C-alpha positions in Angstrom: -3.4 35.8 -19.6 -2.9 34.8 -23.3 -6.0 33.9 -25.3 -6.0 30.3 -26.4 -6.3 29.5 -30.0 -9.3 27.5 -31.1 -8.0 24.0 -31.9 -7.7 23.1 -35.6 -10.1 20.5 -36.6 -10.8 18.4 -39.7 -13.2 15.7 -40.8 -11.7 12.3 -41.7 -14.1 9.6 -42.9 -17.0 11.5 -41.4 -15.4 11.9 -38.0 -14.3 15.2 -36.6 -10.7 15.1 -35.4 -8.4 17.7 -33.7 -5.1 18.4 -35.5 -1.9 18.7 -33.4 1.5 19.9 -34.3 4.4 17.5 -33.5 5.2 19.8 -30.5 1.7 19.7 -29.2 1.5 15.9 -29.7 4.8 15.5 -27.8 3.5 17.7 -25.0 0.3 15.6 -24.8 2.3 12.4 -24.6 4.5 13.9 -21.9 1.4 14.9 -19.9 0.0 11.4 -20.2 3.2 9.9 -18.9 3.3 12.3 -16.0 -0.4 11.4 -15.2 0.4 7.7 -15.3 3.4 8.2 -12.9 1.2 10.2 -10.5 -1.5 7.5 -10.6 1.1 4.8 -9.8 2.3 6.9 -6.9 -1.2 7.3 -5.5 -1.7 3.6 -5.8 1.5 2.9 -3.8 0.4 5.4 -1.2 -3.1 3.9 -0.9 -1.4 0.4 -0.5 0.9 1.8 2.2 -2.0 3.4 4.0 -4.0 0.2 3.9 -1.1 -1.8 5.3 -0.5 0.8 8.0 -4.2 0.6 9.0 -4.0 -3.2 9.1 -0.8 -3.0 11.2 -2.5 -0.7 13.7 -5.5 -3.1 13.9 -3.1 -5.9 14.7 -1.3 -3.9 17.3 -4.6 -3.0 18.9 -5.6 -6.7 19.0 -2.3 -7.8 20.6 -2.3 -5.0 23.2 -6.0 -5.6 24.0 -5.1 -9.2 25.1 -2.2 -8.3 27.4 -3.0 -8.5 31.1 -3.0 -5.1 32.6 -0.4 -6.0 35.3 1.9 -7.3 32.6 2.4 -4.0 30.9 4.8 -1.8 32.7 5.9 1.7 31.8 9.5 1.6 30.6 10.0 5.3 29.7 9.6 6.7 26.2 6.1 6.3 24.7 4.8 4.6 27.9 6.4 6.9 30.4 4.9 7.6 33.8 1.2 8.3 33.5 0.9 7.1 30.0 -0.8 3.8 29.1 -1.6 1.7 26.1 -4.4 3.9 25.1 -2.0 6.8 24.8 0.4 4.8 22.8 -2.4 3.8 20.4 -3.4 7.4 20.1 0.2 8.3 19.2 0.2 5.6 16.5 -3.1 6.8 15.1 -1.8 10.4 15.0 1.2 9.3 12.9 -0.9 7.5 10.3 -2.3 9.4 7.3 -5.9 10.4 7.8 -8.5 9.4 5.2 -12.0 10.8 4.8 -14.7 8.5 5.9 -16.1 8.3 2.3 -12.9 6.6 1.1 -12.9 3.8 3.7 -13.5 0.4 2.2 -14.2 -2.9 3.9 
């Protein structure tokens, strides 16, 4: 591993500042843009997750109000021996998992 150089500093109007070469400044600006793009991506993912959780809640509310005799297995996800609870478990398994500490009302 290469040893990092100590940053060059100067005092301007009584304030210590770090001096960058044009290449270092360009690299810093590039890193800032990348971070901004990553933050925007995380915000979109968080929104998608929230919408997915809301959709699952709505599906659960709709299915909870269906009369038991009205729901008939038709193959696929509700094949023989599988019910609404199994379908909901499948949907939950497909949604991204979030730690409990991140859940917000």
